[in-house]
N, C-alpha and C positions, 0 to 999 in steps of 0.2 A: 849704496845704502847710506844711512845717516850716521855720522860719527860724533860722539859727545865725550866730554870730560866732566865728571861730577865730583863734588866734595860734600862731605857731611856738614850740614848746618843744623845743629840741634837734633831734632827728631825728623828732619827732612833731608833731602839731597838737593843741592843747588847745581844747576847747569852753568858751568863757567865758560865752556867752549863748545861750539857746535858747527858742523858742516852738514847741511842738508843734502840728501840724495838729489840728483838732477831728475830722477824719475817722477812722473806725475802722481803716482800712488806711493806714498811714503809716510813714515812717522814724522810728524812735524811739531816742533816746539821751539821756543826762543831761548837764547842765552838769558840767564836770570830766572828761568822757570824753577819753581820749587815743586818737587815731586815726593811721594812717600818713600821712606826708606825700606819698608817691608813689602814692596811690590816692584817688580822689574829686575832685570839682571844687574844693572849697576847698583841699585839700592841694596840688593841682597849681597853683592860683593862687598859693599861698604860695611854692612853689618857683619858679614862672615869674618872679614879681616880686622874687625874691631873687637872680635872675641865673642860674638853672639853664639849662644848654645843651641843645640838641636842637630838632628841628622841632616837637615837641608844645608845648614851652614858648615857642618863638618865636611860634607861632600864637596861644597864649593871650595873650601880650603884645600882639600885633597886634590881636586882637579885643577886648582890654580885659576879658577874663574867659574862663570855661570853661563849656561845656554838654556834660555827659557822661552817658551811660547805661551802667550795669553796670560802672563802673570800679572801685568799691570792693566792691560786692556786686551780683550779677547782677540782683536785683530792684529796685535803687535807682538813681535818677537824681539829678543835681544841677546847679545853675546857681550860679556863684560869680563874684565880682568883688573886686578889691583895694580896701582902704581905706588911705589914707595920713595921716600925722600932719602937724603944722605945719612940720616940717623937710623934708617930702617923703619921709620914710622909710616903708616898708611897716609899717602898724600891725596889719593882719590881713586876713582874708577874710570877706566877708559871703556867706552861701549860703542857697539854698532847695533843700530836698530833698523827693523824692516818689517813689512807685512809678513804675517806668519807663513804665507805661501812661499816666500823666498828664503826662509830660514834653512841654512845648511849647517849641520853640526861641525863640518870641516872649517867653518869660519873661526872656531875657537882658537885654532893654532895661530893664525896671523894676528888676531886680537891680543893673545897672550904675548906674542913676540913684540908687537908694537908697544904694549905696556912695559915690557922688559927694557926696550930701547929708551923709553921715556924715563924709567927708573934709573937707568945708567946715566942719562943726561943730567938727572937731578943729583947724581953722585951716589946713588944707591947701588 
C-alpha cells in the first residue's frame, strides 16, 4: 500500500514524503500535494492531535490514530497515526492508503508502531 507523511500547512495538509504501492490499483498522489485537513485519515489525525473538538476527534485521540474508508474519496481508505517531536509537539501524521477493498483494521497496529518509532527517532 502507499505510505505518506503529512504536516499541517494552514488549513490544509502537505504531503512531505510518499512511497507509492507497486500495485497497479492504488491511491496515487505526489509529494507536495495539498489535501484537506477535514477529510482522510491523516488529515483527521492532524486535527485530532491539534485539539479539534468533537466525538470523531476524541475517538481518534483515544485510539491513537484513525482507520477510515471513503472519507476523502469513496474508493480510498486510510490508516494514520500521529508523530511527535522531541518537545512532544505534533510533528505530522504517518499514513497508509489503499483502495477500500484492501483495508484491514489490523493495519492500525503497524502504522501506530511505525509512527512511534519515528517519534522516538525525533527524540519524542
